[in-house]
BALOBA-1460 file (C-alpha; in Angstrom, 3 decimals):
// residues 86
<rec num="1" residu="m" x="68.698" y="-26.546" z="-71.193"/>
<rec num="2" residu="a" x="65.836" y="-24.153" z="-70.608"/>
<rec num="3" residu="f" x="62.559" y="-24.427" z="-72.462"/>
<rec num="4" residu="w" x="60.421" y="-21.360" z="-72.924"/>
<rec num="5" residu="y" x="56.662" y="-21.465" z="-73.278"/>
<rec num="6" residu="y" x="54.830" y="-18.243" z="-74.026"/>
<rec num="7" residu="g" x="57.695" y="-16.192" z="-72.585"/>
<rec num="8" residu="v" x="57.965" y="-18.177" z="-69.331"/>
<rec num="9" residu="m" x="60.736" y="-20.682" z="-68.604"/>
<rec num="10" residu="a" x="59.466" y="-24.186" z="-67.835"/>
<rec num="11" residu="m" x="60.217" y="-25.072" z="-64.225"/>
<rec num="12" residu="r" x="60.522" y="-28.379" z="-62.419"/>
<rec num="13" residu="k" x="59.880" y="-28.768" z="-58.728"/>
<rec num="14" residu="m" x="62.507" y="-30.965" z="-57.068"/>
<rec num="15" residu="t" x="63.208" y="-32.182" z="-53.561"/>
<rec num="16" residu="f" x="66.733" y="-32.423" z="-52.141"/>
<rec num="17" residu="s" x="68.218" y="-33.338" z="-48.811"/>
<rec num="18" residu="v" x="70.899" y="-31.020" z="-47.445"/>
<rec num="19" residu="p" x="72.804" y="-31.091" z="-44.173"/>
<rec num="20" residu="e" x="71.007" y="-29.226" z="-41.391"/>
<rec num="21" residu="p" x="73.731" y="-26.576" z="-40.888"/>
<rec num="22" residu="l" x="73.634" y="-25.712" z="-44.601"/>
<rec num="23" residu="a" x="69.833" y="-25.544" z="-44.583"/>
<rec num="24" residu="a" x="69.919" y="-23.264" z="-41.549"/>
<rec num="25" residu="q" x="72.354" y="-20.921" z="-43.300"/>
<rec num="26" residu="l" x="70.155" y="-20.782" z="-46.393"/>
<rec num="27" residu="l" x="67.047" y="-20.036" z="-44.339"/>
<rec num="28" residu="c" x="68.821" y="-17.290" z="-42.364"/>
<rec num="29" residu="r" x="70.628" y="-15.616" z="-45.241"/>
<rec num="30" residu="v" x="68.247" y="-15.856" z="-48.196"/>
<rec num="31" residu="a" x="64.708" y="-14.525" z="-48.192"/>
<rec num="32" residu="s" x="62.055" y="-17.157" z="-48.903"/>
<rec num="33" residu="r" x="61.010" y="-15.440" z="-52.147"/>
<rec num="34" residu="d" x="64.617" y="-15.643" z="-53.430"/>
<rec num="35" residu="r" x="65.557" y="-19.206" z="-52.439"/>
<rec num="36" residu="s" x="64.646" y="-20.984" z="-55.667"/>
<rec num="37" residu="r" x="66.560" y="-18.432" z="-57.728"/>
<rec num="38" residu="f" x="69.513" y="-18.577" z="-55.308"/>
<rec num="39" residu="v" x="69.715" y="-22.380" z="-55.460"/>
<rec num="40" residu="s" x="69.288" y="-22.353" z="-59.270"/>
<rec num="41" residu="e" x="72.100" y="-19.827" z="-59.692"/>
<rec num="42" residu="a" x="74.377" y="-21.746" z="-57.296"/>
<rec num="43" residu="l" x="73.672" y="-24.994" z="-59.127"/>
<rec num="44" residu="a" x="74.306" y="-23.383" z="-62.523"/>
<rec num="45" residu="a" x="77.608" y="-21.936" z="-61.272"/>
<rec num="46" residu="r" x="78.778" y="-25.280" z="-59.880"/>
<rec num="47" residu="l" x="77.843" y="-27.111" z="-63.091"/>
<rec num="48" residu="a" x="79.762" y="-24.492" z="-65.108"/>
<rec num="49" residu="e" x="82.791" y="-25.100" z="-62.858"/>
<rec num="50" residu="r" x="82.557" y="-28.836" z="-63.536"/>
<rec num="51" residu="d" x="82.355" y="-28.205" z="-67.280"/>
<rec num="52" residu="a" x="85.467" y="-26.016" z="-67.073"/>
<rec num="53" residu="e" x="87.296" y="-28.719" z="-65.084"/>
<rec num="54" residu="l" x="86.363" y="-31.331" z="-67.688"/>
<rec num="55" residu="i" x="87.564" y="-29.073" z="-70.508"/>
<rec num="56" residu="r" x="90.885" y="-28.514" z="-68.718"/>
<rec num="57" residu="a" x="91.278" y="-32.272" z="-68.148"/>
<rec num="58" residu="c" x="90.604" y="-32.956" z="-71.841"/>
<rec num="59" residu="e" x="93.134" y="-30.319" z="-72.879"/>
<rec num="60" residu="v" x="95.773" y="-31.927" z="-70.620"/>
<rec num="61" residu="a" x="94.942" y="-35.392" z="-71.964"/>
<rec num="62" residu="n" x="95.130" y="-34.130" z="-75.564"/>
<rec num="63" residu="q" x="98.691" y="-32.937" z="-74.945"/>
<rec num="64" residu="d" x="99.783" y="-36.394" z="-73.724"/>
<rec num="65" residu="l" x="101.771" y="-38.234" z="-76.409"/>
<rec num="66" residu="d" x="100.542" y="-41.655" z="-75.212"/>
<rec num="67" residu="v" x="96.938" y="-40.525" z="-75.599"/>
<rec num="68" residu="a" x="97.678" y="-39.200" z="-79.085"/>
<rec num="69" residu="e" x="99.152" y="-42.583" z="-80.053"/>
<rec num="70" residu="i" x="96.054" y="-44.407" z="-78.786"/>
<rec num="71" residu="e" x="93.817" y="-42.010" z="-80.730"/>
<rec num="72" residu="k" x="95.776" y="-42.735" z="-83.908"/>
<rec num="73" residu="e" x="95.134" y="-46.457" z="-83.404"/>
<rec num="74" residu="f" x="91.401" y="-45.841" z="-82.979"/>
<rec num="75" residu="d" x="91.310" y="-43.559" z="-86.033"/>
<rec num="76" residu="g" x="92.559" y="-46.470" z="-88.131"/>
<rec num="77" residu="m" x="89.620" y="-48.658" z="-87.133"/>
<rec num="78" residu="g" x="86.563" y="-48.779" z="-89.337"/>
<rec num="79" residu="d" x="83.054" y="-48.120" z="-88.156"/>
<rec num="80" residu="e" x="81.853" y="-51.523" z="-89.242"/>
<rec num="81" residu="m" x="81.490" y="-54.126" z="-86.503"/>
<rec num="82" residu="a" x="82.981" y="-57.506" z="-87.220"/>
<rec num="83" residu="e" x="80.348" y="-60.216" z="-87.158"/>
<rec num="84" residu="p" x="82.136" y="-63.451" z="-86.129"/>
<rec num="85" residu="w" x="79.052" y="-65.597" z="-86.719"/>
<rec num="86" residu="r" x="79.113" y="-65.019" z="-90.474"/>
């Protein structure tokens, strides 16, 4: 989630450890002025891939008849918690 203040996106400085060969590739291939943007775009793309994988997994699970049966059992439960001490 991005927050905008006076037309500028709020930024957070972070520190990460990466394997030396990967760091060397980044330093050789991406200009210093573009590295933050490059890493941000790569991170956003990878997170989007994970979201898509999760959506696909949920769609597969929703087609499973055993999962549907379990969901029906949970739908029959009320929201109220039983209080055994009463």
